[in-house]
C-alpha positions as CSV (number, residue, x, y, z in Angstrom):
1,M,7.3,19.6,27.9
2,T,4.8,17.2,26.5
3,R,6.5,15.2,23.8
4,W,9.5,14.2,27.2
5,M,6.6,13.3,28.9
6,R,4.8,11.0,26.3
7,L,9.0,9.9,26.2
8,A,9.2,9.1,29.8
9,K,5.3,6.9,29.6
10,I,7.0,5.4,26.4
11,L,9.9,3.8,28.6
12,W,8.0,3.3,31.7
13,V,5.6,0.9,29.8
14,A,8.8,-0.9,28.3
15,I,10.1,-1.2,31.8
16,R,6.8,-2.0,33.0
17,F,6.5,-5.2,30.8
18,G,9.6,-6.2,30.6
19,L,10.2,-5.3,26.9
20,D,14.1,-5.1,27.7
21,E,14.8,-8.4,27.5
22,F,14.1,-8.3,23.7
23,V,17.3,-5.3,23.7
24,F,19.1,-7.1,26.2
25,A,18.7,-10.2,23.8
26,H,21.5,-9.1,21.5
27,S,24.9,-10.9,22.4
28,S,26.7,-7.8,22.3
29,L,24.1,-6.2,25.6
30,R,24.2,-9.6,27.0
31,W,26.1,-8.6,30.1
32,F,23.3,-5.8,30.7
33,R,20.6,-8.5,32.0
34,P,21.8,-9.2,35.4
35,L,22.0,-5.2,36.5
36,I,18.3,-4.6,34.6
37,R,17.1,-7.7,36.7
38,V,18.8,-5.9,40.1
39,A,17.3,-2.6,39.2
40,T,13.7,-4.0,38.0
41,F,13.4,-6.4,41.3
42,W,10.3,-5.7,41.8
43,R,9.1,-6.9,38.6
44,R,6.9,-10.3,38.4
45,F,5.7,-11.6,35.0
46,E,2.8,-13.5,34.6
47,L,2.0,-12.8,30.9
48,S,4.1,-14.6,28.4
49,R,6.9,-12.7,26.4
50,G,4.3,-11.7,23.1
51,A,1.1,-10.8,25.4
52,R,3.6,-8.7,27.0
53,L,4.6,-6.7,23.9
54,R,1.3,-6.9,22.3
55,R,-0.2,-5.2,26.0
56,A,2.4,-2.6,25.7
57,L,1.6,-1.4,22.3
58,E,-1.5,-0.8,23.3
59,D,-1.1,1.2,25.9
60,L,1.5,3.0,23.6
61,G,-1.1,3.7,21.3
62,P,-2.1,3.6,17.6
63,I,1.0,4.3,15.8
64,F,2.6,1.4,17.8
65,V,-0.7,-0.5,17.4
66,K,-0.3,-0.7,13.7
67,F,3.5,-1.4,14.3
68,G,2.4,-4.9,16.1
69,Q,-0.4,-5.2,13.2
70,V,2.6,-5.2,10.3
71,L,5.2,-7.8,12.3
72,S,2.3,-10.2,12.9
73,T,2.0,-11.0,9.3
74,R,5.7,-11.8,8.9
75,R,6.1,-15.2,10.8
76,D,9.1,-15.7,8.6
77,L,11.1,-12.7,10.4
78,I,9.2,-13.1,14.7
79,P,8.8,-16.2,16.6
80,L,5.4,-17.7,16.3
81,D,4.2,-16.9,20.1
82,I,5.2,-13.2,19.3
83,A,3.0,-13.1,16.3
84,D,0.1,-15.0,17.3
85,E,-0.5,-12.2,20.5
86,L,0.0,-9.2,17.7
87,A,-2.7,-10.8,14.9
88,K,-4.9,-9.8,18.4
89,L,-4.0,-5.9,17.4
90,Q,-5.6,-6.8,13.9
91,D,-9.3,-5.8,15.4
92,R,-9.1,-6.6,19.1
93,V,-7.8,-3.4,20.8
94,P,-10.0,-2.5,23.6
95,P,-13.0,-0.5,22.5
96,F,-13.3,3.1,24.0
97,P,-16.7,3.7,26.2
98,T,-20.1,3.6,24.3
99,E,-20.6,6.8,26.4
100,Q,-17.8,8.5,24.1
101,V,-19.4,6.6,21.0
102,L,-23.3,8.0,21.6
103,A,-22.0,11.4,22.5
104,T,-19.9,11.7,19.7
105,L,-22.6,10.9,17.4
106,E,-25.5,13.3,19.0
107,R,-22.6,15.8,18.7
108,V,-22.5,15.1,15.1
109,Y,-26.3,14.7,13.9
110,G,-27.7,17.0,16.4
111,K,-30.2,14.9,18.0
112,P,-30.1,11.2,20.1
113,V,-29.0,8.2,18.5
114,D,-31.9,6.8,18.5
115,Q,-33.2,9.3,16.1
116,V,-31.0,8.5,13.6
117,F,-31.1,4.7,13.3
118,A,-33.7,2.7,13.4
119,H,-31.2,0.5,15.7
120,F,-27.6,0.9,17.0
121,E,-25.9,-1.8,18.9
122,R,-23.9,-0.2,21.5
123,Q,-21.7,-3.1,21.6
124,A,-18.7,-2.4,19.7
125,V,-18.2,-5.3,17.3
126,A,-14.7,-4.2,16.0
127,S,-12.3,-1.9,17.4
128,A,-9.1,-0.9,16.1
129,S,-6.4,1.7,16.7
130,V,-7.9,4.6,15.4
131,A,-11.5,3.9,15.0
132,Q,-14.3,1.5,16.7
133,V,-17.3,0.1,14.3
134,H,-21.1,-0.4,15.9
135,F,-23.4,-2.2,13.6
136,A,-27.1,-0.7,13.1
137,I,-30.0,-0.5,11.0
138,L,-30.9,3.0,8.9
139,P,-34.7,3.7,9.1
140,D,-35.0,2.1,5.8
141,G,-34.3,-1.0,7.1
142,R,-30.9,-1.5,5.8
143,E,-28.2,-3.0,7.8
144,A,-25.2,-0.8,8.5
145,A,-21.8,-0.9,10.0
146,V,-21.6,2.7,11.5
147,K,-17.3,3.7,12.2
148,V,-16.6,6.0,15.0
149,L,-13.2,8.3,15.6
150,R,-11.5,7.4,19.2
151,P,-12.0,10.8,21.0
152,G,-8.9,13.0,20.6
153,I,-7.1,10.8,19.0
154,E,-5.2,13.2,17.1
155,R,-3.8,14.7,19.8
156,I,-2.3,10.9,20.3
157,I,-1.0,10.9,16.5
158,S,0.9,14.3,16.6
159,R,2.7,13.7,19.7
160,D,3.7,10.0,19.0
161,L,4.6,11.5,15.4
162,A,6.9,14.8,17.2
163,L,8.4,11.8,19.5
164,L,9.2,9.5,15.6
165,D,10.4,12.9,13.7
166,T,13.1,13.8,16.6
167,A,14.3,10.1,16.6
168,A,14.5,10.4,12.5
169,S,16.4,13.7,12.7
170,L,19.2,11.7,15.4
171,A,19.0,9.1,13.1
172,E,20.1,11.3,9.5
173,N,22.4,13.4,11.7
174,V,24.4,10.1,14.0
175,W,24.2,7.0,11.6
176,A,25.5,7.1,7.7
177,D,24.0,4.5,6.8
178,D,20.7,6.1,7.4
179,R,20.7,8.9,4.7
180,R,20.2,6.1,2.2
181,L,16.7,6.3,4.0
182,P,15.4,9.7,4.5
183,A,13.5,8.9,7.7
184,R,12.4,12.0,7.9
185,E,10.9,11.5,5.0
186,V,9.5,8.7,5.6
187,I,7.8,9.8,8.7
188,A,6.3,12.8,6.8
189,E,5.0,10.1,4.1
190,F,3.5,8.0,7.5
191,Q,2.4,11.1,8.5
192,K,0.0,12.0,5.4
193,H,-1.5,8.3,5.7
194,L,-2.5,9.0,9.5
195,Y,-3.9,11.9,9.3
196,D,-6.0,11.2,6.5
197,E,-7.4,8.3,8.6
198,L,-8.7,10.8,10.5
199,D,-10.8,12.1,7.9
200,L,-13.8,9.5,7.6
201,V,-15.2,11.8,4.6
202,R,-12.2,11.0,2.9
203,E,-12.1,7.6,3.7
204,A,-15.5,6.9,2.4
205,S,-14.9,8.3,-0.9
206,S,-11.9,6.1,-1.1
207,A,-13.9,3.2,-0.7
208,S,-16.8,4.7,-3.0
209,Q,-13.9,4.4,-5.9
210,L,-12.1,1.3,-4.8
211,R,-16.3,-0.1,-5.1
212,R,-16.1,1.6,-8.5
213,N,-13.0,-0.4,-9.4
214,F,-14.0,-3.4,-8.8
215,R,-17.8,-3.1,-10.1
216,D,-19.0,-6.4,-10.9
217,S,-15.5,-8.4,-10.2
218,D,-15.5,-11.5,-9.5
219,L,-12.9,-11.2,-7.4
220,L,-13.4,-8.4,-4.8
221,L,-16.9,-6.9,-2.8
222,V,-16.5,-3.4,-1.4
223,P,-19.5,-2.0,0.7
224,E,-21.6,0.7,-0.4
225,I,-21.2,3.9,1.6
226,F,-24.5,5.8,2.5
227,W,-23.2,9.2,2.0
228,D,-25.9,11.3,3.8
229,W,-25.2,9.8,7.1
230,C,-21.7,10.3,6.9
231,A,-19.1,13.4,8.5
232,T,-15.5,13.7,9.3
233,E,-15.7,11.8,12.8
234,V,-18.2,9.0,11.6
235,M,-18.6,7.0,8.5
236,V,-21.5,4.8,7.8
237,M,-21.6,1.9,5.0
238,E,-23.4,-1.0,4.1
239,R,-22.7,-4.2,6.2
240,M,-20.9,-7.3,4.4
241,H,-21.7,-10.1,5.8
242,G,-18.9,-12.8,5.2
243,T,-16.0,-14.9,7.8
244,P,-12.4,-13.4,8.1
245,I,-9.7,-14.6,6.6
246,S,-7.7,-15.6,9.0
247,Q,-10.5,-18.3,10.0
248,L,-9.0,-21.1,7.6
249,G,-11.3,-23.9,9.6
250,A,-14.4,-22.2,8.8
251,L,-13.6,-21.3,5.3
252,R,-12.4,-25.1,4.5
253,D,-16.3,-25.9,6.3
254,Q,-18.1,-23.7,4.2
255,G,-15.9,-25.5,0.7
256,I,-13.8,-21.6,0.1
257,D,-10.7,-23.1,-2.0
258,I,-7.6,-22.4,0.1
259,A,-5.2,-22.2,-2.8
260,R,-7.5,-20.6,-5.0
261,L,-7.9,-17.7,-2.3
262,S,-4.5,-16.8,-2.3
263,R,-4.0,-16.4,-6.1
264,M,-7.4,-14.3,-5.6
265,G,-5.2,-12.2,-3.5
266,V,-2.2,-11.8,-5.5
267,E,-4.8,-10.8,-8.7
268,I,-6.3,-8.4,-6.2
269,F,-3.4,-6.3,-5.3
270,F,-1.6,-6.7,-8.8
271,T,-5.3,-5.2,-10.5
272,Q,-5.2,-2.5,-8.0
273,V,-1.9,-1.5,-8.6
274,F,-1.2,-2.0,-12.4
275,R,-4.4,-1.3,-13.7
276,D,-5.8,0.9,-11.6
277,G,-2.8,2.5,-9.9
278,F,-5.0,3.1,-6.7
279,F,-4.7,0.5,-3.8
280,H,-5.6,-0.2,-0.6
281,G,-2.9,0.3,1.4
282,D,-3.8,-1.5,4.7
283,M,-4.6,-5.3,3.8
284,H,-4.0,-6.8,6.7
285,P,-6.1,-9.9,7.9
286,G,-8.2,-7.9,10.4
287,N,-9.8,-5.7,6.8
288,I,-10.7,-8.6,4.9
289,L,-13.2,-10.8,5.2
290,V,-14.6,-13.6,2.6
291,A,-18.0,-14.3,1.4
292,A,-20.1,-17.4,0.6
293,D,-19.2,-17.2,-2.8
294,G,-15.5,-16.7,-2.3
295,R,-15.4,-13.2,-3.1
296,Y,-13.0,-11.0,-0.6
297,I,-14.5,-8.7,0.9
298,A,-12.2,-5.3,1.9
299,L,-13.1,-3.3,5.1
300,D,-11.1,-0.1,6.3
301,F,-10.3,2.2,3.4
302,G,-8.5,4.7,5.8
303,I,-5.0,4.4,4.0
304,M,-5.3,3.9,0.1
305,G,-2.1,4.3,-2.2
306,T,-1.6,5.7,-5.7
307,L,0.8,5.3,-8.5
308,N,0.7,7.4,-11.8
309,D,1.8,5.9,-14.6
310,V,5.2,6.5,-14.9
311,D,5.5,4.7,-11.3
312,K,3.7,1.8,-12.8
313,N,5.6,1.1,-15.4
314,Y,8.6,1.8,-13.9
315,L,7.7,-0.8,-11.4
316,A,6.4,-3.5,-13.8
317,Q,9.7,-3.5,-16.2
318,N,11.6,-4.1,-12.7
319,F,8.6,-6.6,-12.2
320,L,8.9,-8.7,-15.2
321,A,12.8,-8.2,-15.2
322,F,13.2,-10.2,-11.9
323,F,10.6,-12.9,-13.0
324,R,12.4,-13.2,-16.1
325,R,15.8,-12.9,-13.7
326,D,17.0,-10.3,-16.3
327,Y,19.3,-8.9,-13.2
328,R,21.1,-6.5,-16.1
329,R,17.4,-4.8,-17.2
330,V,16.9,-4.2,-13.1
331,A,20.7,-2.4,-12.5
332,Q,20.7,-0.5,-16.0
333,A,16.4,0.5,-14.6
334,H,17.9,1.5,-11.2
335,V,21.0,3.9,-12.5
336,D,18.4,5.0,-15.1
337,A,15.9,6.3,-12.6
338,G,18.6,8.0,-9.9
339,W,18.3,5.6,-7.5
340,V,22.0,4.7,-7.6
341,P,25.1,7.0,-8.8
342,P,25.0,7.5,-12.1
343,G,29.1,6.3,-12.0
344,T,27.7,2.7,-10.5
345,R,28.9,0.0,-12.8
346,V,26.0,-2.1,-14.1
347,D,27.8,-5.3,-14.0
348,E,28.5,-4.9,-10.6
349,F,25.3,-4.1,-9.3
350,E,23.7,-6.8,-11.6
351,S,26.0,-9.2,-10.4
352,A,25.1,-8.2,-7.0
353,I,21.5,-8.3,-7.6
354,R,21.7,-11.6,-9.0
355,A,23.3,-13.2,-5.7
356,V,20.4,-12.3,-3.9
357,C,17.5,-13.0,-6.1
358,E,18.5,-15.8,-7.7
359,P,18.4,-18.7,-4.7
360,I,14.9,-17.4,-4.1
361,F,13.1,-18.3,-7.2
362,D,11.0,-21.8,-7.5
363,K,10.5,-22.1,-4.5
364,P,7.7,-22.3,-2.6
365,L,7.2,-19.4,0.1
366,K,7.1,-21.6,3.1
367,E,10.9,-22.5,2.3
368,I,12.0,-18.9,1.6
369,S,13.9,-17.1,4.3
370,F,13.0,-13.2,3.8
371,G,14.8,-12.2,6.7
372,K,18.0,-13.4,4.8
373,V,17.2,-12.0,1.7
374,L,16.2,-8.6,3.2
375,L,19.5,-8.5,5.1
376,R,21.5,-9.1,2.1
377,L,19.3,-6.6,-0.2
378,F,20.1,-4.0,2.8
379,Q,24.0,-5.0,2.4
380,T,23.6,-4.9,-1.4
381,A,22.0,-1.5,-1.3
382,R,24.9,-0.1,1.6
383,R,27.6,-1.3,-0.6
384,F,25.8,0.3,-4.1
385,N,24.3,3.5,-2.2
386,L,21.1,2.9,-3.0
387,E,18.5,5.5,-2.3
388,V,15.0,4.1,-0.5
389,Q,12.1,6.1,-2.5
390,P,9.9,7.6,0.5
391,Q,6.6,7.5,-2.2
392,L,7.0,3.8,-2.5
393,V,7.0,2.8,1.4
394,L,3.5,2.4,1.4
395,L,3.3,-0.1,-1.2
396,Q,6.5,-1.6,0.1
397,K,4.3,-2.4,3.2
398,T,1.6,-3.1,1.6
399,L,3.4,-6.0,-0.3
400,L,4.6,-7.2,3.2
401,N,0.9,-7.2,4.1
402,I,-0.1,-9.5,0.9
403,E,2.7,-11.7,1.2
404,G,2.1,-12.7,4.8
405,L,-1.4,-13.8,3.8
406,G,-0.5,-15.7,0.8
407,R,2.0,-17.5,3.7
408,E,-1.0,-18.2,5.9
409,L,-3.2,-19.1,3.0
410,D,-0.7,-22.0,1.2
411,P,2.8,-21.7,2.5
412,D,3.0,-23.5,-1.1
413,L,2.1,-20.7,-3.4
414,D,4.5,-19.2,-5.8
415,L,4.3,-15.5,-5.8
416,W,6.4,-14.9,-8.9
417,K,4.5,-17.8,-10.8
418,T,1.4,-16.2,-9.5
419,A,2.2,-12.7,-10.9
420,K,3.7,-13.0,-13.9
421,P,0.6,-13.3,-16.1
422,Y,-0.6,-10.1,-14.4
423,L,2.4,-8.1,-15.1
424,E,3.2,-9.5,-18.6
425,R,-0.6,-9.3,-19.5
426,W,-0.7,-4.8,-18.3
427,M,2.8,-4.3,-20.2
428,S,1.3,-6.1,-23.2
429,E,-2.0,-3.8,-22.9
430,Q,0.9,-0.8,-22.3
431,V,3.5,-0.9,-25.4
432,G,1.6,-3.6,-26.9
433,W,-1.0,-1.9,-30.3
434,R,-3.7,-1.8,-27.3
435,G,-1.3,0.3,-25.8
436,L,-1.1,2.4,-29.3
437,L,-4.7,2.9,-29.7
438,R,-5.2,4.0,-26.5
439,N,-2.5,7.0,-26.9
440,L,-3.6,7.5,-30.7
441,R,-7.3,8.0,-28.9
442,D,-5.7,10.4,-26.0
443,E,-4.1,12.3,-28.3
444,A,-6.4,12.9,-30.9
445,P,-8.0,16.0,-29.1
446,H,-4.5,17.6,-28.8
447,W,-3.6,17.4,-32.9
448,A,-6.8,18.0,-33.7
449,N,-6.1,21.6,-31.9
450,T,-2.6,22.3,-32.8
451,L,-2.2,20.2,-36.7
452,P,-4.8,22.6,-38.6
453,Q,-2.9,25.9,-37.1
454,L,0.3,24.5,-39.0
455,P,-0.8,25.9,-42.5
456,R,-1.7,29.3,-41.7
457,L,1.4,29.7,-39.4
458,V,3.6,29.0,-42.2
459,H,1.8,31.3,-44.2
460,R,2.3,34.0,-41.9
461,A,6.1,33.5,-41.1
462,L,6.4,33.4,-45.2
463,A,4.7,36.5,-45.8
464,E,7.0,38.4,-43.5
465,P,10.6,39.9,-44.1
466,T,12.6,36.6,-43.0
467,P,16.2,37.4,-40.9
468,H,18.4,34.4,-40.6
469,A,17.1,33.3,-37.5
470,L,13.8,33.4,-39.0
471,E,14.4,31.4,-42.1
472,T,15.6,29.1,-39.5
473,A,13.0,28.4,-37.7
474,I,10.7,28.4,-40.8
475,R,12.8,25.9,-42.1
476,R,12.7,23.8,-39.0
477,L,8.6,24.6,-39.0
478,T,8.4,23.1,-42.4
479,Q,10.3,20.1,-41.4
480,E,8.5,19.0,-38.5
481,Q,5.7,19.6,-40.5
482,E,6.5,17.1,-43.1
483,R,7.8,15.4,-40.3
484,Q,4.2,14.8,-38.6
485,T,2.5,14.4,-41.8
486,R,4.6,10.8,-42.7
487,W,4.0,9.7,-38.7
488,L,0.1,10.6,-39.1
489,M,0.2,8.8,-42.9
490,G,2.0,5.7,-40.9
491,I,-0.1,5.9,-38.4
492,A,-3.3,5.6,-40.8
493,G,-1.2,2.5,-43.0
494,V,-1.3,0.7,-39.8
495,L,-5.4,1.5,-38.5
496,V,-5.9,0.3,-42.4
497,A,-3.9,-2.7,-41.9
498,T,-5.3,-3.5,-38.4
499,A,-8.6,-2.6,-39.8
500,A,-8.2,-5.4,-42.9
501,I,-7.2,-8.2,-40.4
502,A,-10.5,-8.3,-38.6
503,I,-12.6,-7.6,-41.6
504,F,-10.3,-10.5,-43.1
505,A,-10.8,-12.0,-39.7
506,L,-14.9,-12.0,-39.5
507,L,-15.6,-13.0,-43.2
508,R,-13.7,-16.7,-42.6
């Protein structure tokens, strides 16, 4: 019954704020509009359509707010008036009452707030869909930002996710096209990340890891976590001083190079993905400040993504193939990965990818219609039964956020040319001589344990009766030993040659 009540609320909010005009604006449904106007004659709208959409999303809760946050970064896909209103969802969600904040803190710490902090500001400095932030001063005088979960947020999220799961099940059963998008798997992935946001200790550990990854970096600053004050419902971290990245006028007044800032954002993204395999999954403008020295400041670490070495290698090869316009390599990689049926003709798939991607190269972001590109990619996916990978949905969302941010900062940014050097560097480190040396170092402990045992195992086998099958096994073992010996001698030769070259270079 609760689920049906939630569904009824969604429909009521949509009707109350006039969201039906977005649905019935489609040419095939316009004949419904007079009927809707007659049935809802009592409605009078003083707010703009963008403001009404924002208010509706705020009323519906955190999942819908996050949907609006993503939409606000895609000014190429939605009208500007709507994008401007949805941008207010980044950090201006209505806060919950201070009394609830104090009650949560007193329950967590077991004593009044004024006995925990030297000073605690009652007025929230930022309010988001899942939590809100208050400034405070620790007993030792350090400035802190205190993040507190919204009361009852887990119950609301569970209810909305149940509705989304029901909708996904219906979509998979009714529409054949949705079989290539495993909607329920995507919802499950989304659910995992949402529930991760509800554990602020987990978020604090993610922030600590990201801070460690960018220690001494000239690109990104990450606040220090004050662990003694952290709990599941409360996270306390260093207060960061900076200018919201959306305030371009203020940044220019400070002498910040906006074009350089946009390129830094691209470098930060690809560094996180391909160097660390650990990336900030919610990089919208509301979560980013700019320090006085021009470095990015990351905030809100509730959604973090991870990639294994296989994912990184696959993505890097595909990105580089795209940048080099090697569409044959892209098509073959998708076939090898099983993303398209094994019987797919690579030449036909290559031609379809070329038709989608070729028109967008060598153009600045402001001249690219990503709406049309996405539409054509969907048509290509439908033609070749391309499977969408749920584990990469978060990465795709993050890339959209970065792209939208880059458009805001520098519409002339060439995303492809900016990203290509970082990918080439990473590939060189993976498959070049540096990658070889790293793999040798990583595998050396295993070789040290395995190789000395081979002579003893061969001797034991020779000392025992040798039926035909055993003789075959011994022969294979001996061949393997000889092969490994030759391989190790080859590696030793490479290392000696490398050392000789290095010594020669130093002596010159």
